[in-house]
C-alpha positions as CSV (number, residue, x, y, z in Angstrom):
1,M,-10.1,21.2,2.1
2,Y,-7.0,21.6,0.0
3,F,-4.9,21.9,3.1
4,V,-6.1,18.4,4.2
5,Y,-5.2,17.1,0.8
6,E,-1.7,18.6,1.0
7,L,-1.2,17.3,4.5
8,I,-2.0,13.7,3.4
9,H,0.1,14.2,0.3
10,R,3.1,15.2,2.4
11,R,2.6,12.3,4.8
12,V,2.5,9.8,1.9
13,H,5.9,11.1,0.8
14,T,7.6,11.5,4.2
15,N,6.2,9.1,6.8
16,E,6.8,5.4,7.3
17,L,3.6,3.6,6.3
18,K,2.6,0.4,8.2
19,H,-0.8,-0.6,6.8
20,S,-1.2,-2.5,3.6
21,Y,-3.6,0.0,2.1
22,T,-1.4,3.0,2.8
23,K,1.6,1.1,1.3
24,F,-0.5,0.4,-1.8
25,M,-1.5,4.0,-2.1
26,R,2.1,5.2,-1.7
27,A,3.2,2.9,-4.5
28,H,0.2,3.9,-6.6
29,H,0.9,7.6,-6.2
30,F,4.7,7.3,-6.4
31,Y,4.3,5.6,-9.8
32,D,2.8,8.9,-11.0
33,H,5.8,10.9,-9.6
34,Y,8.7,8.6,-10.5
35,V,7.7,6.3,-13.4
36,E,4.9,7.7,-15.6
37,S,3.4,11.1,-14.8
38,S,0.3,10.6,-17.0
39,V,-1.2,7.9,-14.7
40,N,-2.0,7.1,-11.1
41,H,-2.8,10.6,-9.9
42,G,-4.7,9.6,-6.8
43,V,-3.1,10.2,-3.4
44,T,-5.8,8.8,-1.1
45,V,-7.9,6.6,-3.4
46,A,-7.3,4.9,-6.8
47,F,-11.0,4.9,-7.6
48,W,-10.9,8.0,-9.9
49,D,-7.9,6.7,-11.7
50,R,-9.9,3.5,-12.5
51,V,-12.9,5.6,-13.6
52,S,-10.8,7.9,-15.8
53,G,-8.7,5.1,-17.3
54,T,-5.4,6.4,-15.7
55,F,-4.9,3.4,-13.4
56,V,-1.8,1.3,-13.8
57,K,-0.8,-1.4,-11.3
58,A,2.4,-0.2,-9.7
59,N,5.3,-2.6,-9.3
60,L,6.3,-2.0,-5.7
61,D,9.9,-2.9,-6.1
62,D,10.3,-0.5,-9.1
63,V,8.6,2.3,-7.3
64,Y,10.4,2.0,-4.0
65,S,13.8,1.7,-5.7
66,L,13.1,5.0,-7.5
67,E,11.5,6.6,-4.4
68,K,14.7,6.1,-2.3
69,K,16.5,8.6,-4.6
70,W,13.9,11.3,-4.0
71,R,12.9,10.7,-0.3
72,V,12.5,14.0,1.5
73,I,13.2,12.8,5.0
């Protein structure tokens, strides 16, 4: 199961995403990596971040401008 999680995690970082939900999840997750590491831990769903109080609405422009500096591919 961990392998599937890591596969999704890598795709979120490296693939061009076309659907609105996957774009939302990329911004949500990248906020954790590039803006504030104590929030938005979810890679595939934001549900548990909401439950645990670690959800922050990500500003797409801020996240994507930072992400471009770190993009793997």
